[in-house]
N, C-alpha and C positions, 0 to 999 in steps of 0.2 A: 447460612453460608458465611464462610470466612476464607477468602481466596486471595491469591496474588494474581493480578492481571498482567500478563506479559504481552507487550505490543512490539512487533517488528516492523519498522518503517521502510525496510528495504523492499518488502513485498506487500506491505500493508495487511498483515495477518495478526491474529491475536489468539491467545489461549488463556483459560483460567487454570491455575495450578493449585494444588494443595499446599498449605503452608508447612514448610519443613519444621520439624520439632525444634530445631535451633532457634527459630524465629518466633516460636509460639508466644512467648511472654514479652516480646519487643514491640515497640511502636515508635513513631516519630523519628527523631535523630538516631536513636539506638538501632532502629531497623534500616534506615537509609545508609548509615555508615557501615553496617555489617554487610549489607548486600553489595555496596560498592567495593568493599574490601574483598569479598568472596568472588565477585564476578568481573571486576575491572583490573587489568594489569596496570600497576601504578606507573609504568613507563609509557603508556599510550599517549598519543596526541589528544588533548582534551576536545578538540573540534573534529577529530577523526572518527572513523566508523566503529571503533572498538570501545569508545566511552559509552556510558549509559546514564540515563536520568531516572532517578527513583523518587516517586512521590509516596509519602506515608503519613496518614493521620496519626495522632497520638493515641495512647492506650485508652484514654477516656473520652476522646473526641467523638462526637455524635451522640453522647449521652446527655443527661441533664446536668452534668458537672458544670459549674460556673467557669467562665473565662477559659473554655477548653477548645476553642475553634481554631487551633493552630495546625498548619500543614508544614511538614518538613520536605524540602527538596534536596536531593543529594546527587553528587557526581564528582568527577575530577574537575577541579576549577581551571578554566583557561586563564584566569587572572593571576592566580597564585601558583598553579601547578601542584597544589596540595589536594587532599580530600576536602570536600566542602559540604556542609549542611547549611541551608539558608531557609528561614521559615517566615510565615506570614499568618495573619488572622483573617479568616474568610469563611463564609457559609460553604464554600467549595469543599473544605476538609470535612465538615460535618456531613455533607451530602455523600461524599465518597465512603465514609465509614458506615452510614446507614444503608448503603447499597451493598454492604458485605465485603468490601474490598480493603484488604489490609495494606496493600501496596500496589502501585503501578510501576512496572519496569519498562521504560521506553528504550529500545535498542535498534540497531540497524543504522541506515544512512539514507540521506536524501539522494535519490537516483536520477531524477529528471528535472531538478530545479523547481519543482512544484511544492506548494504548501498545502497542508490538509487540516481539516477539522476532524477530531475524533469525538464523535457524538455518542454518549452513553445514556441509555434510557432504560428505566426499570421495566422488565418484562414480568408481569404478574403471573402468567401461566407457567413460565419456566422458573420463577423465583430467583432470577439472576439478571444482571444488566445485559442488555443487547447493545452491541457495539457496531457502529458503522463509520466509514471513512468518506468524508465529503470534501470536494475541492474547495480551497479557500482563496482562490485567485482574486475574487472581488474585494478582499480585505487587505491584500498585501500592499505595502508601501503607504498605508494611510495611518493617521494618528488614532490612538486608542479611544480618545474621547469621541471621535466620529464613528468608530466601528462598534463599540459596545452597544449603543442604542439600537443599531441595526441587528445585532445578534439577538437582543431581547425581543425585538419585533418579530424576528424570524422563528425563534425557538420557544418563545414564551417568557413571561415575566418571572416565572418560578425557577428558572434555571440558575446554575452557578457556572462561572467562566474562569478558566485558567488559560494562559497563553503567552505570547510574546508580542512586542512592538517592533518598530523598524530597527531598533538597536539589535534585537535578536536575529532579525532577518539578515543584517549586515555582519553578524558574528562579532560585534563589538565586545571587547573584554569586559566592558562595563555594560552588561545587558542583563536584566532581571527576568524572572518569571512572574507575570502579573496575575492578580486575582481580583475579583469584584469585592467591593466593600458592601456594607449592609444595604446601601441604597443603589447599588449597581454601578458605581464608579470604577474605573480601572486604576484604583489608588492603593491597593494593598499588594506589596511586592516582596517576594523572596529576592531581594535586590542584590545582595552581596555575592561576589565571586564570579559573575559572568555566566551563570547557569542558563540564562536565556539564550545565549549563543550556542550552547550545547543542544538545547531543544531545537533551535533553528537549524542546526546542522543536520538534524534528522527529518526536517521537513514538517515539523509540527507547528502549526500556527495557533490553534486553540484546542483545548479539551473541554467539552461542554457536558455538564451533568444535569440530568433530569431525574430526580429521585422520586417522583410522584408515584405513590403506591408502595414504596419500599418499607420494609418493617423497621422497627426500632433496633438499636444495637442491643444484642442479648446480654443479660447480666447473669453471672454465675451465682451471685449472692446479692439479690436486690436489697435486702434489709441492711446488710453491711455497707453496700454502696451508698444508700441513702443516709446512713449514720455518718459516713465520712463526708458526704456532700454538705450536710448541714454544718458540720464542724468547720469546714473550709469557708463556707459562706459567712458564718458567724465571725471568723477571724478577719475576713476581707471587709466586712461591714463595720468592724470596730477598730481597725488599724488607721491611724491618722493619715497615712499616705494613700491608702486604697479605698477608704470608706466613702459612701455617698456624701458629697459636700466636702470631701477631703481634697488634698493637694492635687492628685492626678485627675480627679473628677472635675474640679472647678477650673483649673489652669492648664490641664494637659501635661504632657511630658516637658513642655517648655517652661514649666515652673522652675526647672533646673537652671535656666539661663542666669538669673540673678544670683542663685545660690553658688553655682560653680564659678561665676565671675568673682564673687566675693572671696572664694577660696583661692583665687588666683590661678585657676586651671581651665579657663575658657579659652581655647586656642584662637588666636587673633592674627590676621594677616599672615597666613601660611605658617602658623605656629611660631611667630616671632615674639609673642607676649601671651601672658595668661589672663590679661584683663582687657576688656573692650569698652571704650568710653561710650559706645552706643548700645550697650547691652539692653538697657531698659526699653529701647525702641523696638526690639525684636523678641521680647520676652513673652511668657505666658500671660503676664499681667496686661501687656499691650494687646495681645490677641483678645482677651476677655473684654477690654475696653472697646476694641473694634466691633465686637459682637453687640455690645450694649449700645454704643452710639450710632452705629450704622444700620443695625437691624439686619435680619435675613440670615445671620449665621447661627452658630451654636457651639457652645462648649459642652462637655459631657456627652460626647457622641460615641456610640459603640462601633467597633470595626467588624464585629460579627454577632449573630444572635446569641444571647445568653451571657453576655459580658456584663458584670455589675460594676466593674471599675470605670469603664467608659471614659478613656483618656483621649479619645480622638476629638477632632474639632472640624467645624466648617467655617472658614474665614471669609467674610464678605468684602466686596469692593465698596468704595465710598457711596455708591448708589444703592447698596443693600443687596445687589445680586451676588451670586457666588463667585468668589475668586478661586478658591481651591480647598480641597479637603484631602489630606490633612497636612498641617505643618507641625512636624514633630520637633522635639529638642534637637535631635541630630541634624535635621534639615535646616532649622533656623541658624544653627552654628555653621553648617557647611556653606550655605549661600550668604549668611550674614556675617558674623564676626570673622570667620576664616577668610572671607573675601573683603573684609573691611566695609561691608554694606550694612547700613543701619536703617534701611527702609523696608518695612514689613510687606508692603505691596510688591516691591521688587522681589523679595524672597518668595512670596506667594506665586508670582508669575514664573519664576525659575522652577519652582516646585511643580507647577502645572505642566510646564514643558517637559520636565524630566519624566513625570508620570506618562505623558502623552507618547513619549518615545519608548517607554518601557525600560527605565534605567534606575540605578541606585543613586539616591540624592547625596549620600555621604561621599561616594567616590566622585560624583560629578562636581560637587562643590569643591572638593579637594583638588580636582583637576583644574578648575578655573583658577583657584588660588595659585597653583603651580604655574599656570599660564601667565598670571599676573606677575609672579616672581620672574618669569622669563621676559617680561616687558611687552606682552601682547595686550595688556590692559593695565590701568592703574588700580591699585587697591581702592575700593570704595566706588568705582565706576560701575554702577548698576546697569546703565544703558549698554555699555560695552560687554558686560557679562551676558546680557540677553542676546546680543549679537553673536557672541561665541556659541551660545546654545543653539542659535539658528543655524550656524555652520554644522553643528552636530546633526541636526535634523535633516539638513539638505544632503549630507554625506559628501561634502567637499573634501579635498585632501586634508585641510586643516581640521575639519569636523571629524574625519575618521581618526586622526591622531588623538584628538580630545576624547572621542568616544571609546578609545582603548585605555583610558584611565590616567591617573596621576603619574604612575611610574613610567609609562610609555611616553607621556608628554615631557616629563623631566629628562628622559634620555634623549629625545629628539632635539630638545632645545638647550641641552647642556646645563640643567639646573642641579645644583648640589643639594639644596634643601628640599628634599622630597620626604615628607613625614609618613612613611609607610613601613610595613614589615611583610616580607614574602610577597611583595608586589601589590599589597592592598593598603589603601590610604587609611590613616588613623581616624577614628571617630572623635567625639566632642569632649575629650578629657585630656589635658596636657600631662603626659607621663612624667615630666620633670617635676611638676607640682603635686602630682598624685601618684606616688611611686607604685602602689599595688596594681593599679590599672596598667602601669607601664610593664610590670612583670607579665600580666595577662596578654598585653599586645605582643610582647616578645616571644612568649612560649606557646600561645594558642596554636592549635593544630591547623588553623584556618586563616592565618594572617592577622593583622591588627584588627581586633574585634572585641569591643567592650562587652557584648552579650555572652562571650565565652566564659567570663568570670568577673562578674560585676562587683568588684571590690569597692566601688563608689558607695555602696550601701553603708559600710562601717566607716569609710574614710571621709565621707562628706555629709551623710544623711543620718548618722547615728542609728542605723538599723542593723540588727544582727551584731550588736556591740559597737565599740568605738575604736578607731585607729587613727593615729596622727598621719595625715596624708604625706607629710614631708619626711617621715621617718623611713629608714631603710630596713631595720631589723624586723624580721618576721614576715616580710611581705611575700616571700616565696611560698611560705606555708599558707598564708592568707589566700593568695591567688589559686593555689592548688585546691584548697577547700572549696572555693567558689566555682572553679572549673568543673570539679566533680559534681557538685550540686546542680549546676546549670545543665550539664549533659543529661542528668536524670530528668529535670523539669522539662527539657526539650523533648524528652521521650514520652512524657505523659500526655502531651497535647495542651497543657495549660500554658497560659501566657506567663512569661518570665516575671511579670510584675507581682505574681502571687508570692514571690520570694520575700518581699518586705513583710508580709503578714506571717508567713510560716516561719521566718527566722525569729520573729519576736513573740509569736503566740504558738507554743508547742502543740496545742490541740489542733491548730490549723494544719500543721505538718502531719500529725497523726491522721487527719482527715484525708489528705492527699493519698497516703498509703492505703487507707481503707477503701477509698474509691477504686484504686488500682486492683486491690484484692477482690473487691466486689465484682469487677469486670472479668478478671483473669482466673480467679479461684486460687490465687497465691496466698502466702502467709507472710508477706513482707512487713518488716518493721522500719522505723525511721533509719536504723543503722544500715539497712539494705540500700538506701538511696545512694550513699557514698560508694558502696561496692559496685553498684550498677553503673554509676557515673564514671568511676575509675576504669571499669572494663571497656566502656565506650571509648574513652580517651586512649587507652592502650591500642585498640584496634585502629583508631585514626592515626596514631603515632607510627604504627607498623606500616601502614599504607605510605605515609610520607617518607619513611626511611627507605622503602622500596623505590620511591620516586627520586631518591638522591638527597633528601634533606637530612641535616644533622644539627648538632648543637650550635654550630657557627651561624645557622640561619635563625636561631632564637635570640636575636639581638635587635636593639633599636637602631635607627639611623645614626651614623657617626656624629653628625653635627649636634645631636642631643647630649653627647658625652662631653663636649667642650664648649658649647655655646650656652651661656647663662640666660635663664628665662626670667624676665621681669614678671611680677613685681618682687618675687622672692630671690631673684638672682641665683637660681639653683640649676644644676645639671642633673642628668640621670646618673646616679652613682650606685645603683644596686650592683654588687659584684657579679661577674660572670658565673662564678661557682654557685651563687644563689639561683640564678636563672637555670643553670643546668640541673639543680637539685629538684626543680618542680616535678619533672618526670622521673628522675632517678630514684626518688623516694616512693614512687607508686608501687 
């Protein structure tokens, strides 16, 4: 079985459809973006009846391929107004693939104000999933950390869960689609872009999968797949960033805090500086110290089965009980340096609250920083930051403003310094100090997004070559190359972090292509990755053009062009013609 499941929430009906030939060799982001482009008018209201939410596991997701448990969620974004793909790592994606579902398309609209559980269970006799709609009333308005254990108790410990929190119920522009982590926490999110609000507008509270008895993902060429799998595993196990005991495994993504702080690109106090004097206190090194001294936590924690990088973590409280999992680099920047907060326990509490509501930590931290800029709190005031988060949870008028993101908060309170592009707040790299990532922020089809084209690899980590972060020349070409490669990786179902290994170890890159060929029966080479990635970007760009976006939207905030950033005292000076060339040369 290899089907598309179409769910209509207007009348709560569903049907399994044959996969069109056009989509046969697609997965993940390539599939979500193409379906959204084909089926959603780019001028629709993102929270209206004509938007759709598409879930798609990657090409190799559900197989034995390492670090391949990624799920792509696509729709027109209510936060940016652009096309959006947001992905997460979870067993949910693997279970969906093993149930023979290439994509789920959720369409229609909430008719009666009710929320529903879509329960999918493998039917051995029919050789297909059985789908039922169950009322979700008892779970509405409650925190996800309270609700998830109840779902496991009701449906079984072996299930996988996707859904929304109170943020999605309230249609906050900063609302994510939440997935379970490997231990059942509601902590893996397709957070960026407000796609939880789109799912909420359709009345979907949870999609629960029970793949018990489902077959394995079929392989067209098992020997070729296994050959490629071994090549990639070998590359991941030998690269200093991804290997067991390497940087990501021992210190998590927050290993970057001190590195990027030294580069002068760690955004601090709403992007006023590139260095934070309290960086060491919120770093991966400090997290590892918490785990060692307090006990009860863990570094080297996987977000989904089959990941050998294992860059997640479980951070303990002073008494050794669990504070939160996970604090990523992006999260510790957002609630830490960007808000001037140097207390990791405070960062952890804010992270837990954001997960509990079902929101994106990057956007939420950026929103609090803009609120601090507006005078609602002082930079560094962790207690007040928690109080602002409580407002978001309660849904007060102030909380609803904050829940709609940094751009909305800036407009309401008259803040000039809002560090975003196309309505989405910037991640944890200062574009004035690291020019290539600035080009990615400006030109990405999805708003300011580091994962769209991670030029940090050569600009700060000497992976995939070396590039001077402060240099202007060549950064448009660098960003384009990384954006094309990323679009392809997002389609395979692999974690983006495999890029470090496959950029530096050619056999690892060959392995990824052989895995895909082993599943699909294709004859792709490494050269095809660029072509496939470029095709995806072109489709996304066409959608955005239909929604009214043009080159004028591919710019950074005005203040970054005239306000010099310490410690290097630089502005963003990549010429507009270079930004325009990113897509013009495709």
